[in-house]
N, C-alpha and C positions, 0 to 999 in steps of 0.2 A: 299690211293694209287692212286687215280685219278690224283692228282697233278703230280705225277711221270709219270704215263702212258701218260698224255697229252704231255709230252716232246718227246715221241717216235712216230715213224711212221712205218707202215708196210714196210718192205724192209731194215730197219736199221740193221747193223751188230752189234753183241754183243758178250760178253763172260760172262759165269756164274761166279758169285762172289765166289762161293765155290770151284770150281775145274778147272776153266779156259776153259771149253769146249766152243767152238765157234759155231756161226750159224747166222741165219737171223730171225728177227721178222716177223711172218706170220699172227698174229691176235692180236688185242687189244680190250678189252671190258669185259663185264660181262659174266659169265658162270653160268647159273641157277643151275646146278648140283653140283657146288662147293660152298664154303662159300661165303658170301656177299663180294662185292668189285670188283675191277678190276684185270684182269689177262692179261698176255701176252702169246700168243701161239707162240712157237718158233720151228723152224726147225734147228736141229743140223747138223753140217757138218759130224759127224760120228754117228753110231748107238748106242748112249748111252741113248736114250730117253725111254719114257714109252708107246708111242702110235704112231699113224699115222695121227695125227691131229683131231681125233675123240674122243669123250668122251660120254660114255653111249649111243652110237648109233647116236649121233649128230655130223656131220662133220663141224668143224670150219675152217679148212684149209687143204690143201693137202700136204702130204710129205710121204716119205718112212716109212716102218715099223721100229719102234724103233728110229726114227729120230725126233719125236715130244714130246713136253712137254708143260704143262701149269704152269706158275710160277707167283708169285707176282712180280710186276714191280721192287721192290727193290732188287731182287735176281740176276739182270743182270746189266752190265755196257755197255752202248752203245758207240761205237767209231769205229776207223779204225782197225778192227780185220779181216784181210784177212784169207782165209782158210789156214791152216797149210800145208806146202809142206813137206811130209815125206822124200822126196829125196833131200831136200836142204842141201848141205854139211855145210853151215854156221849156221844151226839151232843148238841151244844148247840143243834141245830136243832129238837129236839122239845120242846114245852112239857110241863111236868109237870102231872099231873092232880091 
């Protein structure tokens, strides 16, 4: 996973491969309390995460409660993924009333 992680940098925007949630990369590196290998710590735009940038009492980055996650680098796609605007009338993600 290091070869994938080396292409990313803190501050890059991303979306999750599985469900499309978006956010910002906040940490890249090893995490001793997880399996071997490289991880990305991400700050999600919305509270769908599992933590606040901490894991087992160690703070890897700062974000709000339920806005943080630690993922393998292949679980995200980096690109131009701005925060979703729930008030954008042109968005196909908002149901018409």
